[in-house]
N, C-alpha and C positions, 0 to 999 in steps of 0.2 A: 504494500500500500504506500503510495507516495506521500500521503499527508503526514506521515510520521506518527500518527496516533496508533496506539496498540489495538490489535484486532481482538475481537471477542473469541472465546474458546470455540463457540459454534462456527464462526467464520474460519478459524484456523483448521478445524477438523473437516469442514465442508465448505471449501473456498468458492465453489460454483454449484449451488444447489440445482439450478435449471439444467446445467450440463450433466450433472450426476443423474438426474431424472431421465434425461434424454438417453444417456448411455445405458441405463438399466432397461428402458423400454426397447432400445435397439437390440440389446443383448437377448432379451426374451423373444423378440420377433425373429431374430436371426437364428436362434437355437431351436425355434419352433417347439418349445416346451415350456410349461409353467410348473415344472417339478420344483420341489424344495431345493434340490441341488443347484438347479439353474438360477433360481432366485438368489441363493447365497453367493454363487459365483458372480452373477451379474451385479449384485450389491457390492461385492468386494471390488470389482473393476470400476463400478460407478463412483466409489469412494477414492480408490487409489489413483486412477488416471488424472482427475482434476488436481489432486494433491501434488502429484509428481510433476505435472506440467504447468503449475501455477506461474512459475517464473517465465514461462514462454509466452504468457498472455499479458503483454504490457498494458493494454487498455481493456476495460470491461465495457460491454455494450450497455447502453442506457435505454432500456425498453420502456416505452410509454404507450398509451392507448391500447390497453389490454383487450378492449372490445374489438379493435381493429385486428389484433392478432388472431382472435377467434374467428372473425369473419374471413380473414385471409386464409386461415387454415381450411375452412369449409370450401372456399373457392378453389383452393389447390386440390383438395380431395375430389371435388366434382370434376375439375379439369383433368386429373389423372385418369379417372374412370372413363370420361368421354374420349380422351386421347387414346386410351387402350383400344376402345371400340373402333375409332377412326383408323388407327394404324393397322389393326387386324383386317379391316375391310380393304385397305389399300394393298396389303400384302397378299390377300387372297384374290384380288382382282388383277386386271391386266397391268403389267409393268409400265406401260406407256402412260398410265394415269399419274405416276409418281414423278414429282418435280423437286428433287432435293437441291438445296443451295445453302450457301453461307450468307448470313444477313448481319450487318452491324446495327446494333441497337444503341442509339445515343443515350447516355445516362445523365439524369438530373440528380440522382442520389449520390452523395459524396461520402457518407459514413461507410467505412470499410466493412463493418458487420452487415450492413444493409446490402452492400454489393455482393458479399458472399452468400447471403440469404437468397438474393435474386438469382444468382448463378445456380445455386442449389435447387431452387424451385424449377427453373427452366430445365435443368438436367434430370430432375425426377419425373417430369412430364414426358410420357412416351412421345417420340417423334421429334424431340428437340434436345439439344445438347449445348451447353456453354463451352465454347472452344478457346476463347482468349479474351483478355482484358487489355485495352490499350494502355500504354505506359502512363498516360496522364489520368487514367481511371475514368475517362469520360465516354468510353464506348465499350460495349460487350459484343464479342463476335459469337453468334449463335448458329449452329448447324441445324437446319430444319429438314426433316425427312420429306415433307411435301408442303410447298407454299405456292399459292397462285398470286397473291397480292402482298408484296413485301411491306408496303406502307401500312396496310391493315394489320399485318402481323406485329409490326413495331408498335403501332397504336394500341393494340390489344395487350401486349406485354407491359407497356407503360401504364395503361389504365388498370389492368387487373392485378398486377404484381408490384410495379415500381412505386406507384402512388401510395398504396397502403404501407409499403415498407418505409417510405419517406416519413409518413405519419408515425410509424412505430419507432424508428431509430433517430429521426431528426425533428420530429414534431412539425414537419413541414408538409408541403403538398396540399392540393385542394381537398 
């Protein structure tokens, strides 16, 4: 902690509670088991990883607008399901219908955690993959499995994902 104030015992033992919760959930999902052993191993990892990596995280995200976090999560879940169906239809149809390409998405979000979240959301959504970030962090290169209208794709990413992420991490955006 850079403020020089002593940290509470709870903060020393659990330096990143949200990260710990996410690690535990990821472990249980990846192990495909909810046995006591998997819970214990997941809990051990969820406690140990943030504790050992705390010095590697120089700045902590400041998350605001928890209602926006929830709404964004629901939007992302819906988009993942819809994209799975769309990609399956394209794969099962004629190959000539598929128009893959790389698209640069200009970024208004400046917070590093928000950019990482945006890249992760794009990558989790079937049919899209974050491929590169410009050196000035003002553009994200996205590979799209099938795109007809690049401008509409960019507008959709900015509206559905970047705008809520700006509100969450920067308190900004419309």
